[in-house]
N, C-alpha and C positions, 0 to 999 in steps of 0.2 A: 428438482428437488423435492424431496418428500416433505410435505407439508407437515405432518404429525412430527417428524424428527426437527425440523425447524423450529417448531411451536415449542417443543422440550427443550431446546438450547436456549431460546428467547427468555422462556419463563425462568430459566436459571439465573439469568443476568439482569434482566430488565422488567422492571413495572413501573411505568410512568417515569422512568429514570434508573439510574443503576441501583441494584440491591446491594446493600452491604456485604461485603465478603463473608463475615460470619454467618449471615442469613441464607447464603446461596446453598441450595440443596437440590438434588434432583432423586427422584425416586429410582431405586436400583433398576426396576423393570424397564422403566422409561429411559434410562441411561443405556441399557443394553439395547433397545430398540433404535436409539439414534445412532449408537454406535455402530449398529449394523448396516445403517444407511450412509455411514463415513460422514456423520455431521457432528457427533462428538466422539471424543478418544479418551483413552487412559492417559494418564500423566506420563510424560516423556523424560527420560534422563539421557542425555547425550553430550558428547564433549563438543568443543570448538571444531576440533579437527575432524571428526567423524561427520559432524554437521556440513561441514564445507564439502568433504568427499561425497556425500549423499546429493548435494546440489550438483555437483559436477557429473554424477553419474546419470541424474535426471535430464538436464539440459539438452543432450543431444537426441533425446525422445521427444522434444517438444520443438515444432516449427515456430518460426516467427509469423507464418500465416497464420497458424493458431491461435496464437497470443492476440493478433491483430483482429481476427475474427470474433474472439471472445470479448473483446474490447467493443467493437462495435455492435454487436448482439445485446449487449447490455444496455443499449441506450433507451430502447423503447420498453424492452421487458423489466427493466430495473432489477436485472440480475447484478447486484453489486459485486459480488464474489468473483464473477467473470471478469468485470471490469479491473479489478485488483491486480490481476497477474501480470498486467503489461508492464507495470511499475518494477514488480518483483522480478522479472525476466530480464529488463534492462540492468537491474542492479546485479542480478546473477552473472551477467555477460561480462560485468567488469570486475569480478572477482579474480583473484589469481592464486594458484597453489601454494598455501605457505602452512607453517605450523603456528599455533597460538604463540604471540610474542606480546609479553605483559608490558603495559605502560600505565601511568596513574591517569585516571579519568576524572577524578574529584577527590577534594578533601574536606573534612569539617574541622572546627577548631572551637574550643572551649574559650570560656570568659577570658582566661589568663594566657591565652594564645596557643595554649597547647593542641596538639593534634588530637581528636577524638575519632575520627574514622578516615580511612583511604579507601577508595574503590579503583577497580583496575578495568581496563579493556583491551582488546588485541590492538596494537598500534598499527599493523600492517592493514587491517580492516578499517581502523579510523582513518587512515591515510588515503584511502581511496576515495573517488568523486563522492560528495555528500556526507562522508565519514560513517561508514558502516558500523554497527554497533555488534561486536563479536565477545561473548563472555566466555571464559575458560571451559566452564562446565555448567550445563543446564540440567538443573537438579527437580526432578518430578514437575517439570515444566506444564502449565496448564494451558494446553492447546486449545480448550473450549473457548475461552475469553477470547483469543486470537480469531478464532474461526466466527465467533459471535459478531466482532468488530468486523470482520471481512464481508460477513453477508449483510449486515445492517448498514454499514457505510462505505465499503468499497476498501476497507482495511485503514488503520490508522498508524501502523508501526512498520511502514515500509523503511527499508535500511537496517532492520533488525535481522541479523542472521536466521534465527530462528523462524521468525515469520516469514522470510523469504523461502525457507524449506517448506514449510506447511504450505503456502500458497502454491508453490510449483507442484507439490504432491497433489495438490486437489485440481489443479488444472491437469494434470497428466491423464487422470481417469475421468475427467468430465467430457461428455459427449456435448459439442458446442454447434448450435445450427448456424446455416450461413446466415449473413446480416439481411434483414429485410430492406425494400425500398424505404420504408419508415426510418430505419436505422442510419441509412446513408443520409437521409434528408436532415434528420437531427443533427449528425457530425457535421453535415456542410452548414447548417445555421449556425452552430458553435463558432465554425471557423471564420463566418461572415462576421459575427459579433466581436471576435478577437481582432479581425483584421479591421474593423472600423472604430476601435477602441481610440478614445482621446490620448494624446502623447503623453500626458501625465498621470493617466489613470493607473492606481495601485491595484493589486491582485483582489482587493475586498470589492472595488467597483466592478471587476469584470465578474466575480461570483455573483453580484446582484444582477447584472445584467444577462447573466445566462439563465436566469429563471424564465425569460421568455421562449428559450430554445428547448428547455428539456423539463420534462415532468420530475420533479426533485426537491428535496429539502435544503436548507442552508447547508447543512454537513456534509450532504452528498456532493454539492456543487463544490465545496472546498477540497475534497478529496479528488474529484474529477479534475480541477485545475493543478492540484500538487501532482497528479499522474502525468498529465501532459507536460509540466515542468520538469518531472523526473526524466522523460525519455526526450527532452530537448526540443519538444514543439514549441514550448513557452521557454524560450531562452533568452536570458538577459544579454544586453549589449555590453553591460558593466556589471561587476560585483562590487563596486566601489559606492553605490548608492546608499543614501541614508534610509533608514526603516521609520515607518510612521507609528509611534506610539509602541505600546506592547504587541509584539506579533508571535503568532504560534505556527506561522509558516515555515516549512522545511526546505521544500524544492524552489518554490516560486517566488521567494521573497523579494528579490531584487529585479524582477520583470516588471516591466512598466510598458503601458500602451503603446509608446512609440515602437516597441520592438516587434509588435504584431506577432505573427508565428514564423517558424523555422520551416521553410518549404523542402530542405533535404531532408530533414528528420521526418517530416509529413510523408515524403515519397517513400522513405525508407520502409515504414511500417504499413502506410494505407495506399500506395501509389496506385495499386490496381483498382481501388474503390473511387478513385477522384478523376477518373476520365468521364 
């Protein structure tokens, strides 16, 4: 990844925390440079149906082996953008051809009970596993903030149709090296920690335990766990379990330590590296 372009992207959104939207700005020459390196992009306007069509065009060009290799190669290098694509690939594989089908996704009401706002999403996307978020039309969508999150944390919007498209587009053009022995060792250590979890451990406990296996921040580990849950390696035995307090987990919320990891899913993606 071009370091100058990455720095331009990061300075647009982050300075010891998020930069407020009105204060975000990029020098035009810097923007053109970052765009030439496929790190920043012009705003995108695209319909739900075209977004879906583009995803289906990309999918056959990406092998499962490339996705697995990208994930593993991210572990020692901390190329979190490579890590992200595993979840996006899994989600894309579960999409079905369809047209946008509008359903209500949320409502707001005034003091007297009158409806003040109503939002919509695609019902077919919503009813797929984990509930994909598909807008009817993306108007001047800021792809740069999506790419910033992808590079900094490994993606925080898995399950949003527009993010799936961006993530796969970037993986398609990426040159991914073979995983190193260190990458494989890190992954096996992660699996060992999962397999020795206490039966009542919640995802938050697993996140803390993984700090000894991989050089990472708390947020990076949370996304790592979410990705493993998204592809069913961390698969709950039940979805009827209670949550603990306020949770912002998306895919791993119902996993507990007693579930360990799903060997079938592990072998599907990483079997050749587990020998």
